[in-house]
C-alpha positions in Angstrom: -3.1 -8.1 -17.8 -0.8 -8.8 -20.7 2.8 -10.5 -20.4 4.7 -7.4 -21.6 7.7 -6.3 -19.4 7.0 -2.7 -18.2 9.2 -0.4 -16.4 6.8 2.1 -14.6 7.2 5.4 -12.7 5.2 5.6 -9.6 3.3 9.0 -9.4 2.3 10.3 -6.0 -1.2 12.0 -5.5 0.3 15.3 -5.1 2.2 15.1 -8.4 -0.8 14.4 -10.3 -2.2 17.6 -9.0 0.7 19.8 -9.1 1.9 18.9 -12.7 -0.1 18.5 -15.9 -0.3 15.1 -17.5 2.0 16.0 -20.4 4.8 17.2 -18.0 4.6 13.9 -16.1 4.7 11.7 -19.3 7.5 14.0 -20.6 9.5 13.2 -17.5 8.8 9.5 -16.8 8.7 8.3 -20.4 10.6 11.0 -22.4 13.5 11.8 -20.0 13.8 8.7 -17.8 12.7 6.1 -20.5 9.9 4.2 -18.6 7.3 2.5 -20.5 4.3 4.1 -18.4 3.1 5.3 -15.0 1.3 4.1 -12.1 -0.8 6.9 -10.4 -1.8 6.8 -6.7 -5.5 7.8 -7.1 -6.0 8.5 -3.3 -4.2 10.6 -0.7 -4.3 8.3 2.3 -3.3 11.3 4.6 -2.8 15.0 4.3 0.5 15.9 2.6 2.6 19.0 2.3 4.4 19.0 -1.1 7.3 21.2 -2.4 8.8 20.6 -5.7 10.4 22.2 -8.7 8.5 22.6 -11.9 10.3 21.5 -15.1 11.1 25.1 -15.8 12.8 25.4 -12.3 10.1 27.3 -10.6 9.3 26.5 -6.9 5.9 24.8 -6.5 4.1 24.1 -3.2 0.7 22.7 -2.2 -1.1 21.1 0.9 -3.1 18.2 -0.3 -6.1 17.1 1.7 -6.7 13.3 2.2 -9.1 11.6 0.0 -10.2 10.3 -3.4 -8.8 12.1 -6.5 -11.5 11.2 -8.8 -15.3 11.9 -8.9 -17.1 8.7 -8.1 -19.6 7.2 -10.4 -22.8 7.1 -8.3 -24.2 3.9 -10.1 -21.1 1.8 -9.1 -22.1 2.4 -5.4 -25.8 1.3 -5.4 -24.9 -1.8 -3.3 -23.6 0.3 -0.3 -24.5 3.4 1.7 -21.1 4.7 1.7 -19.2 6.7 -1.0 -15.6 7.7 -1.4 -14.6 10.8 0.5 -13.2 13.1 -2.2 -10.1 15.3 -1.5 -11.0 18.8 -0.8 -8.0 19.8 -2.9 -9.4 18.1 -6.0 -11.9 20.7 -6.7 -12.8 20.4 -10.5 -9.8 18.6 -11.7 -9.7 14.9 -12.3 -6.0 13.9 -12.9 -6.5 10.1 -13.3 -8.9 10.7 -16.2 -6.4 13.1 -18.0 -3.4 10.9 -17.2 -5.2 7.8 -18.7 -6.1 9.8 -21.8 -2.5 11.0 -22.4 -1.1 7.5 -21.8 -3.5 6.1 -24.4 -2.8 8.7 -26.9 1.0 8.2 -26.6 0.7 4.3 -26.3 2.1 4.1 -22.7 1.1 1.8 -19.9 -1.2 3.2 -17.3 -2.0 1.9 -14.0 -3.8 3.1 -10.9 -2.8 2.5 -7.1 -5.5 2.5 -4.4 -5.0 2.8 -0.7 -7.5 0.5 0.7 -7.8 0.7 4.6 -5.6 3.8 5.1 -7.9 6.6 4.3 -7.9 9.6 6.7 -10.4 11.6 4.7 -13.1 8.9 4.8 -12.2 7.9 8.4 -13.0 11.4 9.5 -16.4 11.4 8.0 -17.2 7.7 9.0 -15.7 6.9 12.4 -18.0 3.8 12.9 -15.9 2.1 10.0 -12.5 2.7 11.8 -10.7 -0.1 13.7 -11.1 0.2 17.6 -8.7 -1.5 20.0 -9.4 -3.3 23.3 -9.2 0.1 25.2 -12.0 1.7 22.8 -9.2 3.8 21.2 -9.9 4.3 17.5 -7.0 3.3 15.2 -5.5 4.9 12.0 -7.1 2.4 9.4 -10.5 1.2 8.4 -11.5 -2.3 9.6 -11.6 -5.1 7.0 -14.1 -7.0 9.0 -16.7 -4.3 8.5 -19.1 -5.4 5.7 -19.6 -1.7 4.6 -15.8 -1.2 4.2 -15.4 -4.4 2.1 -18.2 -3.5 -0.1 -17.0 0.2 -0.4 -13.5 -1.2 -1.6 -15.1 -3.6 -4.1 -17.2 -0.7 -5.6 -14.3 1.6 -5.6 -12.2 -1.0 -7.7 -15.3 -1.4 -10.1 -15.7 2.3 -10.4 -11.8 2.9 -11.3 -11.7 0.1 -13.7 -14.8 1.4 -15.5 -14.0 4.9 -15.6 -10.4 4.8 -16.3 -9.6 1.4 -17.9 -6.2 0.9 -16.5 -4.0 -1.9 -17.4 -3.9 -2.8 -13.7 -5.1 -1.6 -10.2 -2.6 -2.1 -7.5 -4.0 -2.0 -4.1 -2.0 -1.2 -0.9 -2.5 -0.7 2.8 -4.9 -3.8 2.9 -3.5 -5.5 5.8 -4.1 -5.0 9.6 -1.5 -3.1 11.4 0.9 -5.4 13.5 1.7 -2.6 16.1 -0.1 0.4 17.6 -0.1 3.6 16.0 -1.9 6.8 17.3 -4.6 8.2 15.1 -3.5 11.1 12.8 -2.9 14.4 14.9 -2.5 12.5 18.4 0.4 11.4 20.5 0.5 8.4 22.6 1.3 8.9 26.5 2.3 5.8 28.4 3.6 5.3 32.0 6.1 2.8 30.3 6.9 2.2 26.7 5.1 -0.8 25.3 7.1 -3.7 23.9 6.4 -5.4 20.5 3.7 -7.8 22.0 2.0 -4.9 23.9 2.0 -2.8 20.7 0.5 -5.6 18.8 -2.2 -6.3 21.3 -3.0 -2.6 21.1 -3.4 -2.8 17.5 -5.7 -5.6 17.6 -9.3 -4.6 16.6 -12.4 -5.1 18.8 -14.8 -3.0 16.9 -18.5 -4.0 16.9 -18.0 -5.6 13.4 -15.1 -7.7 14.5 -16.7 -8.8 17.7 -20.1 -9.4 15.8 -18.6 -11.6 13.2 -16.4 -13.5 15.8 -19.6 -14.3 18.0 -21.4 -15.6 14.7 -18.5 -17.9 14.0 -19.1 -19.3 17.7 -16.2 -17.6 19.2 -16.2 -15.6 22.5 -15.1 -12.3 21.5 -15.9 -10.7 25.0 -13.4 -13.3 26.6 -10.8 -12.3 24.0 -11.3 -8.7 24.7 -10.9 -9.4 28.4 -7.8 -11.4 27.9 -6.2 -8.5 26.1 -7.2 -5.9 28.7 -5.8 -8.1 31.6 -2.5 -8.6 29.7 -2.2 -5.0 29.1 -2.9 -4.2 32.7 -0.1 -6.5 33.9 2.2 -4.7 31.4 1.2 -1.2 33.1 1.1 -2.6 36.7 4.6 -4.2 36.5 6.1 -1.8 34.1 7.6 -4.8 32.3 6.9 -5.9 28.9 6.0 -9.7 27.8 9.4 -11.4 27.2 8.2 -14.0 24.8 6.9 -14.0 21.2 3.4 -13.4 20.1 3.4 -17.3 19.2 4.3 -18.1 22.7 1.4 -15.9 24.1 -1.1 -17.3 21.8 -0.1 -21.0 22.6 -1.2 -20.2 26.2 -4.4 -18.4 25.2 -6.5 -20.4 23.1 -9.4 -17.9 22.9 -7.4 -15.1 21.8 -5.7 -17.2 19.4 -9.0 -18.3 17.8 -10.2 -14.6 17.7 -7.0 -13.5 15.9 -7.1 -16.5 13.4 -10.7 -15.6 12.6 -9.7 -12.0 11.7 -6.9 -13.2 9.4 -9.3 -15.5 7.5 -11.7 -12.8 7.3 -9.2 -10.5 5.8 -8.0 -13.0 3.2 -11.8 -13.5 2.2 -12.2 -9.8 1.6 -9.0 -9.7 -0.5 -10.3 -12.6 -2.5 -13.7 -10.8 -3.0 -11.9 -7.6 -4.2 -9.7 -9.7 -6.6 -12.7 -11.5 -8.1 -14.5 -8.1 -8.6 -11.7 -6.8 -10.8 -9.3 -9.5 -12.0 -6.7 -6.8 -13.0 -5.8 -6.3 -9.3 -2.3 -6.5 -8.2 -1.4 -6.6 -4.5 1.6 -4.3 -3.4 3.3 -6.1 -0.6 6.8 -6.3 1.1 8.3 -9.7 2.2 10.1 -9.4 5.6 10.8 -5.7 6.6 12.0 -3.8 3.5 13.0 -0.3 4.1 11.0 1.5 1.5 9.8 5.0 2.0 7.5 6.5 -0.4 6.8 10.0 -0.7 10.1 11.2 0.8 11.8 14.5 -0.3 14.8 12.5 -0.9 16.7 14.5 -3.4 17.0 18.2 -4.2 15.4 19.3 -7.5 12.2 17.5 -7.4 11.2 17.6 -3.6 8.4 15.7 -2.1 5.9 15.1 0.6 6.5 13.6 4.0 7.8 10.0 4.5 5.4 7.3 4.7 7.2 4.2 6.0 3.9 2.8 7.5 2.2 2.7 4.2 3.7 -0.6 3.3 2.2 -4.1 3.9 5.1 -6.0 5.6 4.6 -9.8 5.4 7.1 -11.8 7.5 7.8 -15.2 6.4 4.8 -17.4 7.3 2.6 -14.4 7.7 1.8 -12.8 11.1 -1.0 -14.1 13.5 -3.5 -11.5 12.0 -2.4 -11.1 8.4 -2.2 -13.6 5.5 1.1 -14.8 4.5 2.8 -14.0 1.1 2.1 -17.6 -0.1 -1.5 -17.1 0.9 -2.0 -14.0 -1.0 -0.5 -15.6 -4.0 -3.1 -18.2 -3.7 -5.7 -15.5 -4.4 -4.1 -12.7 -6.4 -3.5 -12.8 -10.1 -0.5 -10.5 -9.6 2.0 -9.4 -6.9 4.1 -6.2 -6.7 6.9 -6.8 -4.2 8.6 -4.0 -2.6 12.2 -4.8 -2.2 15.3 -3.4 -0.8 18.3 -2.6 -3.2 20.5 -5.3 -1.6 17.9 -7.9 -2.2 17.3 -7.3 -5.7 19.3 -10.1 -7.3 17.1 -12.9 -6.1 13.7 -11.3 -5.2 11.9 -12.5 -8.3 13.6 -15.7 -9.2 11.0 -17.8 -7.9 7.5 -16.5 -8.2 4.9 -18.1 -5.8 2.4 -20.5 -6.9 -1.1 -19.6 -7.4 -4.5 -21.1 -7.0 -4.3 -23.6 -9.8 -0.6 -24.3 -9.4 0.7 -21.8 -12.0 3.3 -19.2 -11.2 1.8 -15.7 -10.1 3.5 -13.0 -12.1 5.7 -11.2 -9.6 6.8 -7.5 -10.3 9.6 -5.7 -8.3 9.1 -2.2 -6.9 12.2 -0.4 -5.7 12.8 3.1 -4.2 14.7 5.2 -6.8 15.8 7.6 -4.1 17.7 5.0 -2.0 21.1 6.1 -0.8 22.5 3.1 -2.6 21.7 4.6 -5.8 23.7 7.8 -5.4 26.0 6.6 -8.0 25.1 5.4 -11.4 26.6 1.8 -11.4 24.6 0.6 -8.4 21.2 1.3 -9.9 22.3 0.2 -13.4 23.2 -3.2 -11.7 20.3 -3.3 -9.5 17.7 -3.0 -12.3 19.6 -5.3 -14.6 19.6 -8.0 -11.8 16.0 -7.7 -11.3 15.2 -8.0 -15.2 17.4 -11.1 -15.4 15.9 -12.6 -12.4 12.6 -13.1 -14.4 10.5 -10.3 -12.9 7.3 -9.5 -14.6 8.1 -5.9 -14.5 9.7 -3.0 -12.4 8.2 -0.1 -10.7 10.3 2.8 -9.5 8.9 4.2 -6.3 9.7 7.8 -5.7 10.9 7.9 -9.5 9.9 11.5 -10.0 11.6 12.6 -6.7 15.1 12.2 -7.9 17.2 15.3 -8.7 18.2 16.2 -12.2 21.7 15.0 -11.5 20.4 11.4 -10.9 18.0 11.4 -13.8 20.8 10.4 -16.2 21.5 7.2 -13.9 17.9 6.3 -13.8 17.7 6.5 -17.6 20.8 4.4 -18.0 19.5 1.8 -15.7 16.1 1.6 -17.4 17.8 1.1 -20.8 20.1 -1.5 -19.4 17.1 -3.4 -17.8 15.0 -3.2 -21.1 18.0 -4.6 -23.1 18.2 -7.7 -20.5 14.5 -8.5 -21.7 14.6 -7.7 -25.4 13.9 -10.7 -27.5 
């Protein structure tokens, strides 16, 4: 990765199929003034998309989950698994065409990869999906499964080799911190779970997690029983746990050790992926930033359904089962930080320290369709503040969703931010 200051537009999977590359670049670079694009190369879940073409025609499509590229078989020789290609892809390969057009026009080109949320692959390989203490499958792949870890590494190598992006951003790489029913199902409870019960229901006890914990000298069966007993108390008493997760783990050393082992295993997996392809950037949100990618948001460009759970939230100090922001900075060469509009002024002023004590390049990603940006001055001020704060770059989430009436504001804001960083 170089040190240039880029302002990029994030392109959703369905947009890569619904529009041709020239149209996308004309809008993102020609009309909005960005220096390039980031293309999400995998549809984590099925999406219905409705949009207007550049000429004003109504467009619609249903996007099946899966990879939007044809895998290079040689890159997967070390694993029995292969990416599940989206059924919508057919013969098209939008990543290749977008990469080619960006190179021809001298524009920055990046890819974004959903790592653990992959509904298409999960349906084909249920053995790779996380599983809770009640044997209910989760909605994400398990990062303790060696096959999953190796598959992600191979996908990164494949994408880097085929498309030569300036960077590959990875998202959805952390463990869920609350229960969420698998796609297409609804959870039915005698009484609603609290935050602690939801967290315990999200904890993975798949065969890989238990086996690796046992190999590390832990008692996975005892940790499993502990969770089941606590969930039984919740349902029997119809009362949620009143303390915090830290309070609970302070009284349960076996469960605390099991969760800590999962946290360390995830960090080791992330480190392996980053070392395989040094141009990787991790897409994260400190605290709970309200960013909704893929929303219809504004009239004129339309979009797919909201995906608020697609963001890796990292509370200060991390969570019991996920690495902290600072721990990720210790292994990642670059971080892309999803921020709320009202936090923009100070979000990137102090980049975290990396492994060798140097500052890790920190970019800011912000939702272009935020209600805060309904008027021009607000988004101009926001992007200018980010540029002045020293951010390594800016990425506009949902940047192609904004209505034609808002595009002039976006263009003005991008110009102002680029002036702030002009030599």
